[in-house]
C-alpha distance (Angstrom), angle and dihedral (degrees) to the residues before:
residue distance angle dihedral
M1 . . .
S2 3.74 . .
R3 3.78 122.7 .
N4 3.80 90.4 -122.5
F5 3.81 91.0 57.5
I6 3.80 92.9 48.6
E7 3.82 92.3 48.1
S8 3.81 90.7 49.2
L9 3.80 92.9 47.0
V10 3.81 92.5 50.1
A11 3.82 90.7 47.7
V12 3.82 94.6 49.6
L13 3.80 94.0 45.7
G14 3.80 92.6 44.7
G15 3.80 93.6 44.1
N16 3.79 92.8 49.6
L17 3.80 91.1 46.6
A18 3.81 90.0 52.0
Y19 3.81 92.0 48.0
F20 3.79 94.5 48.5
L21 3.82 91.1 47.9
L22 3.83 89.8 50.8
M23 3.80 95.8 41.9
P24 3.82 98.0 88.0
Q25 3.83 89.9 57.1
L26 3.80 94.4 47.5
P27 3.79 122.3 97.3
P28 3.83 113.4 -101.1
E29 3.82 91.7 -104.6
A30 3.82 90.8 60.1
R31 3.81 95.4 50.6
H32 3.77 116.6 100.1
A33 3.80 117.0 -121.5
P34 3.81 114.7 -151.8
H35 3.81 117.5 -101.6
S36 3.81 95.1 13.6
I37 3.77 139.3 98.9
D38 3.78 106.6 -126.8
L39 3.80 144.7 137.1
G40 3.81 90.9 -78.7
L41 3.78 91.2 58.7
L42 3.80 90.6 49.5
L43 3.79 90.7 49.3
D44 3.81 91.2 49.2
F45 3.81 90.0 50.2
G46 3.81 90.9 49.7
I47 3.80 92.1 51.4
C48 3.81 90.0 50.2
I49 3.81 90.8 51.0
L50 3.81 90.7 50.9
A51 3.80 89.4 48.3
L52 3.81 90.4 51.3
V53 3.80 91.4 51.8
G54 3.81 89.6 49.9
V55 3.81 94.5 46.3
R56 3.79 92.5 48.8
A57 3.81 92.9 47.4
L58 3.79 90.8 49.2
S59 3.81 91.8 45.7
R60 3.78 92.7 51.0
R61 3.79 91.2 47.0
I62 3.81 92.5 50.6
F63 3.80 96.7 43.2
R64 3.86 97.2 31.2
T65 3.82 96.8 -137.3
């Protein structure tokens, strides 16, 4: 498997885990409802993007590439 795939997988799993742990504390408008495009989905996506940035920065720092 490529390094890019592994970094992306770790970021998506970690970002979704973080979102679902935070979800009970979020206001109802920021909670994702299944099978809909809403603010919760956008927030989940944003957390995954931040996780990807963090994972890639950490990966580059560890492997110096």
